N, C-alpha and C positions, 0 to 999 in steps of 0.2 A: 637243442634246436629242433623245431617240428619240421618234419619232411612234408613236401607237397603231396597232394593226393590226386589221383586220376579222376576224370569225369565219371568213369564207370563205377569206381569205388564210392564216389560221392552220391551217385544215384542209388547204389545198393544200401548205403547207410540211411539215406532219406526214406527208403521204403521201410527199412527196419524201424526207424524212429517213428514213422507214422503208425506202424503196427503196434509199437509199444504204447504210443499215446492212446490208441483205441483200447488196448488191453487194460489200461488202468483208468479208463473212462475220463480221459482228459481231452477236451476239444482241441482240434488241430490248431485253431487260432490262439490257443493258450501257450503254444510253443513260440513265444515272442522273440523276434530278432532284437528288439530294443527293450531296454528296461529304464524306467524313470527312477532316478536315484536321489534327486533333491528338488525341493520346491521352495521358491521365494514368492509367497503369496501375499505377504503383508509387509512390504518395505516401508521404511519410515516415511518416504515421500511416494505416495501411490502414483503421482504424476510422472515419476522417473521410470524405473525399471521393475517389472515383474519378470521372472525367468524360471526355467526349470532345467535340470541336467539329465541327460540321457546317456546310457552306457550301451555300447555295441559289443556283445560277447562273442561275435562271430569272427572268423578269420579273414573277412573281406570288408572293405569300407562300404557304408550304406549312404547313398545319395538321397537327400530329402528334397531335392529340387522338384517342385510341382506338388508338394504335400499340402493338404488342407488341415486346419485345426479348428475345433469347435467344441462347445460345451453341451452337455446333456440338457435338452429342453430349449436350447436356443433356436431361433428361427432360421430357416434355410437362408443361406447367404445370397441366394438368387442366381439366376442362370448366367449372369455376367460376372459373378464373383470370381476374382482371381485367386490362385493358390496363395496361402500365407507365406510360403517359402519359395523364393524364386532366385535363381542364380543371376538374373539380370539386374537385381538390386542388392542382394546380399553378397558380401565378399566371399562367403563360404557356405556350402550346403552339405558338406560331407561329415559324417560321423566316422572317425577312423576305426579300423579293425582293432578289436580288443581295447577300445579307448572310449573317451567321453566327449561330449559336446554340450555346450550351454546354449540353449535356445532362449533368446531374450526379446523383449518388446522393443523392436528397432524403430518404431514410428513414434516420435515424441511431439507431434503437432505440426501443422502446416507452416512451412517456412523455417522450421528448426534445422539448422545445419548439422545437428547431431544425428539426424535420421540415417540409419544404416551405417553409422561410423563406429566400427568396433573399437577404435582406439580409446574412446571415452570410457567404455565399459571396462576395458583392460586397465585403464588408469585407476578407476574406482576400486578395483579388486586386486591390483598389483599382479595381473595375470601375465605369464610368460607367453610369447608369441606361439609356442607350441600348443597351447590350449585352444581347441577348436571352438569358435563362436559361430552361431547361426542366428542372424537377425530375422525376425518375423514381422510381417505387416498385419495390421488388424488382429493383434495378439488377443486371444480370448481372455477376458478379465478373470483372474483366479480369485474367486470370492474368498474373503478371509475366513468365513465360517465353513468353508468347504464346498466343493463341487466336483463334478466328474467331467473329464475332457479327454479327447483323443486326437490322434493324427492318422489321416487317411492318405494313401499313396496316390490317389487320383480323384477326380470329380465323380467318376462312375462309382467308385467304392464308397465315397461320401453319400451319394444319392441313395445307395442301398440301405443306409441306416437312417434315412428320413422317414417319418411317419406323419399321418394326418390325424391330429387329435379329434377333429370333427367327424372323422369317419371311423370311430371306434378304435383308433390307433392303427388303422390299416396303412398300407404303403401309399405314398403320395402319388398323385396322378391317376387315381381311380376315376373312371368315367362316371358322370352323373353327380359328382360331389359339388355342392353349391359353394362351399367355403373351403377351399383346398389350401389352408395355411399349414405349411410343413415345418416340422421341428425335428431336431436330432432326437431319435428315440432309443439309441443304443450304440454299441461299438463293435458289433459282430464283424464288421468289415474293415475296422481300423487296424493299422499295424501295431499300435500300442495305445493303451488307454489306462486311466487310473481314476478311481473315485476316492477322494480324500476327505469326504464328509465326516468320517468317524476317526480321522487321524488325530494325533496330538497336535496342538496348536502352540506355536511359539509366541513370545511377546512381540510387540510391534518392532519390526526390523530383524527378527530372527527367522532364518529358514528352518525347514524341517528336512531331515535326511534319512535315507534308508541305511540300515547297518550292514547290508550286504548278505544277510542270512535269511533263509526262508524266502517267501514271496514278497516282491516289492509292492504288491497290491494289498498286503496285510498291514494295517495301521500299527499293529503291535510291534512291528519291526522298524518303526520310525521314531525319531526323537528330535526335539529342537536342538539347533546347533549351539554350541558353547564356544566362545572365543578361546583359541589356543588348544582346543581338543579336536583330534582327528582332522587336522588341517584347516579348521575354521579360523577366519580372520575377520577383522572389522574393516569395512570399506571406508575409504577416504572421500572427501568432497571433490567434486569436479566442477570447474567453472570454465565455460567456453565463450569464445568471442562470437557473439551473436549479431548478425547484421541488423537485427531489430526491425520492427514493423513501422516505426514512426518515420515520417518524412517531413522535412522542413528545411529552412535555410537561415537558422539563427546566426547573426553576425554579418550577413550579407545585406548591404544597404539597398533598398529598392531603387529602381531607376526613377528619373524624373526630377523636377525642381520642387523643393519644399515650399509651402505657402508661408506668407509672412504672418498669417493669422489662421490658426487651426480651428475653424468653426466657431469663432468667437472666444475661444479659450486662449488667453494672451501670454501664457508662460512659455509657449514654444516647445513643449514636450508632448509627443503623441505616440500612440501605439502603432506599430507597424507589422506585428505578427502575434498570433495567439495559438498556443497549443492547449486546447481545452479538453480534448478527449484522446489521451495518449493510449497507444496500443500496449504499453507497459503498465506497471502498477500505477493506479491513480489514488490520490492526487500527486503521488511522489514525482512523476515525470511531467507534470504540467509546467508551463512557462509562458511568459509573454516577452515581447521585444519592444523597446521604446527608442525613439529617435530624439536627439537633443538639437532643437532648432533655436536655442536661445542666443547663440552667438558666443557663449562663454562655457567653459567647463563647469560641470556640476559635481561638487564634492559632497556626497551624501552623508559623510561622517560629520560635516559641519552644518549641513542643511538636510536633515532627515525628511524623507518623504513617506507617504503611506499608500500601500497598494491594497485594494479591497474590492469586494463585489457587493451586490445588494441583497443577497439571500443567505449570508452567514453572519454570525456575531462580529461586530466591528472589533478590530484589534485594539488592545488597551492603549496603544501609543504608536508612534511611527515605527514601521517595520522594514524600511529600506534605509539603513543607517550606516552603511559602509560602501566603499568603492567610489570610483571617479568615472564619470561619463564625459568624454571629450566633446567639444562642440562639433556638430556635423557628423556625429558618429552614432552608432546604435549600441545598446547593451541589452543583455538577456537577464531578466529577473526570474529566478528559479526558486523552488521550494527548499529552503535551507533547513526546514524542520526534519526532512526525511533523507536528504542527500547532502553529501559534502561537496564543496566547490570542486575538488579534484575529480570526484566521481562524475559530476555533471560535465565538467570540461573534457574529460577523457572520452565521454560518450559523444559529445557534439562537436568537439574541435580537438581530435587526438593530436598531441604534440604541439598544439597551438598554431597549426598551419594557417588558420584564418585570422589569428590575432583577436578573436572574439572576447569582448568584456563580459564576464559573468558576475552577477551580483546577487547574493543570497537574500531571501526574504523570509523573515520569521512570521509566525502566525499566518501561514499561507491560507487564503480562502479557496476551498475546493470549488473549481469552476464548473458551472452547469453545462452538461453535454448538449442539452436541447436549446440552450440560449441563456444569456446572462448579461448583466451590466457590470463592467469593470471600470474602476476609477483609479486615478493617481492624483494624490493631493499633497499639498505642503502647507503647513501652518493653518490647516482647516479649510483651505481653498482648493477646489478641484481644478486641476490643470490639464487633465486628459480624461476622456470618457469614451467608451464604445458600448453600444447596445447591440450585441451580436445575436444571431439566430442561426438555425440550420434548416430553414424552410425549403431550400432547394429551388426557390423562385427568385428571391432577391439575394439571399445569402447562399453560399455553397452548401451542398448537402454534406454533413459530417460522415466520414467513412471509418471513424474509430482509430485512425492512425496518422492522418495528415493534419498539419497546422493550417490555419487560414492566414494568408499573407496579403498585405497591402500591395496592389499591383503598381502603384505610382505614388511617389512621395507627395504629389499635389492632389491626390484623391481625397474625397470626403470620407473620413474614417467611420462615419455613422451611416454610410450608404453601402449596403451589402454588395452592390454592383462594383464597388471599388476593391473587393477582396476576391482572392482566388484560393482554391484548395490546393495545397502543396502535394506534389507527388514526385517520385524519383525520376520521372521522365520529362519534367517540364523545362529542363535545361538550367534550372536555378537551384532546385532543392536536392537534397541528398538524404540517405537513410542514416539513422542513428547507429552508432557502433558501441555496443555495450558488452560487458562481461556478464553473462547470465549464469546463475547457479543451476547446473544441470542435475547434479546429484548431491544431496546434502551430506552423505557419508553417515557412518554409524550403524549400518546394517551388519549383521553377523552371519556368515555363511562360508562355504568352502567350494565355490564353483570350480569345476574342472579337476577336482582332486580325488574323485571316487576311485577307490582301489578295491577290486573284488576280494572277498574273503577267500583265503587259501582253501583249496579243495583237496580231497584225498588223492593219493597217487593212483592214477588209473592206467598208467603205462605198465600193464600187467606183464607183457612179454619183455620189458626192459630193453626195447630196441631204440629208445630215444624219441619216439613219436607217439601220438594218440591217434589211433586209426581203428578200422573195422575189426582187426584182429583182437584188439583190447576189448571191444564191445562184445564179441563172441565169448571171450574168456570170462568177462564179468557176468554175462548171462548165465554161464554154467556155474560160476563159483560164488558170485556176490552181486545179485541183481540190485541190491540196495544202493550200489555205487553208480548205477547207470546215469543218474541225474548228474553226478560229478563228471562222468564221461561226456555228457551232452554239453556241459558248461565249458569243457576244455577242448572239445573236438573243433578243429579250425573252421569247418563249414557248417557246423551245427549251431544249436542255440541253447541258452540256459533253460532248464526245465526243473526249477527248484521244487515244484509241487510233486515231482515224481520220486521222492526219496523213500517212500514206503515200499517194503517188499511186496510184489504183486501176489495176489491170491493164486492158488493152483490153476484155476481156469485161465487167469491172465497169463501165467507162465506158458500154458499150452498155446495160447495165441501167439505169444512172442516166439515160441519154439517154431511154429509154422512159418512165421516171417523169416526167422533166422535160417531155417532149413532152406528156404528159397535163396537166401544170400549165399549159404554154403554151396548149394548146387551151382550157383552162378560163378563161384570162385573156381570150380573144377573145370569149367569150360575153357 
């Protein structure tokens, strides 16, 4: 069990550590508190999650709340840019002491309920609740061919690493510069950074991970993950209930009294709703609703109908050939080429609450988003037709997610003024409810499982803790183990690059620093 250390001792060791870093010509910012230990830069589905793993080798938790993330060469995020990591949206921002955290792309698109929800990431990777996850907004894309990125503790630190390419690479904000376009020019003020342009690359879906030896910034210490090796597993698919962006009211009969003659078409069947531009995959989720005003039920298996439009190849035969539409009721015709009846029904009438009739249509004609002519015919005779548009003057303007619905059963179906754009706030329409594939599965990695390589025993005085006494002893007896001492000291940080024995001049500088420490101990 490591003993706690006093503030005075911590400061003495910090001074000695800084002196040691200068002695071996290592920049102070190279004594990193965080280490990047794994990178998922090329997941199978780039639209799902990219992520990386960090390790905190110190004896105290590190809070990343308020941290900024960016890539080398990327444009300044702007004066109003928020931190990528914020505790107001992420459920956790802490990297535990002597532990790991996985920083992942938490924003998956506007309206996506998975945004900043750790449970889906845990489900995909089978992660225990003890694994720290940190979701980041506007996660910098980790280019598959390699890039460099870093994390800054504040906007002020981030600004210090911005340069102006139009000003010879000088600092941004120089007076008299006409085009002051700022970009990230380096990582001198970042808490941690990595350039993986020359690192080994895994296959699509394979992360790359640090083996824990040497420096994490050296690509020779990294390798692609292999399933079953060093804790690597294969992720599983995640499907989430997505409220969906589509709005409509399929199965809800419009108000009003139906006409006895629908614009001269005497079969008494007419269109009452059209979803021609779904916010989901098209034309998979297109559909139309029809009303039966014939006075008798229509059995499409005995009297097949044909649904078509005017700008696609005509189906080879009747394509509405099953299902029954009761008199005075509506039915929804959907694309049976791409969706099953149960999938479509679960999306638009979960549990059958509305009792909607859904009828599959084969050889579905992809409906034009800017306007189209749709027809319903039987025996070669057209019984219903609508020439719709989205001009925003007569017809409602298409918004890419709402259906257009007939406002009154007695309205002229070919007059755009008879139609309204559906939205979830109109008192009639509702949003689709679909199970959306969030993560396809199949990625290979080991998020949250990094274990530091065992280091040498640096408890020189065998008193059960790693402290300044051990540092002094190592300086006299074995300076080559000081890097191991730094990795194990509770308030220190890993300095893997400092494993070489210092030159005599460096030892002299260390001796000066440690003399000061020794004198402080005698006071």
